[in-house]
N, C-alpha and C positions, 0 to 999 in steps of 0.2 A: 140690761141685764148688767148681771158680775160674776165675773169672771176671773180663777186666780191661779197665777198661774204656775206651775205644780215645778219646769227641770227647761233648763237654754241651755244645750247643749254648744257652742259652735264646731266640736270634734267633731262631731261623734252628728252633726247638721241633726238634732233632734230637738221637738220641741212639743212639750207636752202643756194643759192648760185647764182646772173645772170652770163651767158655769157650774154656780150655788142658786144667781136669785137670780131669777126674775121669770115672764112669761112663760117661755115656751116651758118649763118647768110646769107648770100650773100644780095642782093638788093629785099627780101623778109623779113624780119620782122625786128622790133627795136630793138626787147631782147627775151631771156625762159632762164624765169625763173623756178628753180627746189626747191623740197623742199624733205627730206627727215627725218622717221622719224620709229626709232628701238623698239618696243614691248621683253617684254618676253611672250611667246607662255605658255600654260598649263604642257608642257612638260620637261619644261626644257629648251630652245632653244635658239633661236628671231627670229624674223618677224623683214619683216622691208618692210614698204609702203612708197612709191614713188610718187610722182607726176611731171607736169608739166605743164606751162601757157608758151602760145604762145602768143608773140605781135606782130601786121604783123603789115605789115605797106596799107597804103589808095588800098583796092582794089584788095590786094594776099587772098588767100585763098589757107589752108594748112591742108583741109581735109584728101588731099590723103597721102603726110609725114605720119602725124599721129601717123594711119590704118597704118604704115608701121611699126611704132617706138612700137605703143603696141606691134604689129607683132610680134618684135625681142622681146621682152622681155620675153613672152608670151613662144615663142621655151626655152627659155635662162630657166626660171623655169619649165618648165616640164621638160629639161634637167638635173636643178642641182636635183632636186625633183627626177626623176627614176636612178644616177647616187649623190650621198651623199659623197663617199671615194671620191670622183673625189676635195671636197675640205673641207678637213678636217684641 
């Protein structure tokens, strides 16, 4: 895979990058951009927000794959919230 860093801002704790080459794109995607932002939480910890944008080639539908990815992230989040000792 080949990624391009688009932005890295320590002041706002944001990071964005783009997947521009590699197997995950298959022949369906032009590129995928990812954005991550970290914020201080009220309890003294940190919470992260992330998002992605998929740029498809003409005529390609990726809704099912995107829903699978979102489901995986929710499962990981649920596990980490239930098991905070696993990532000290």
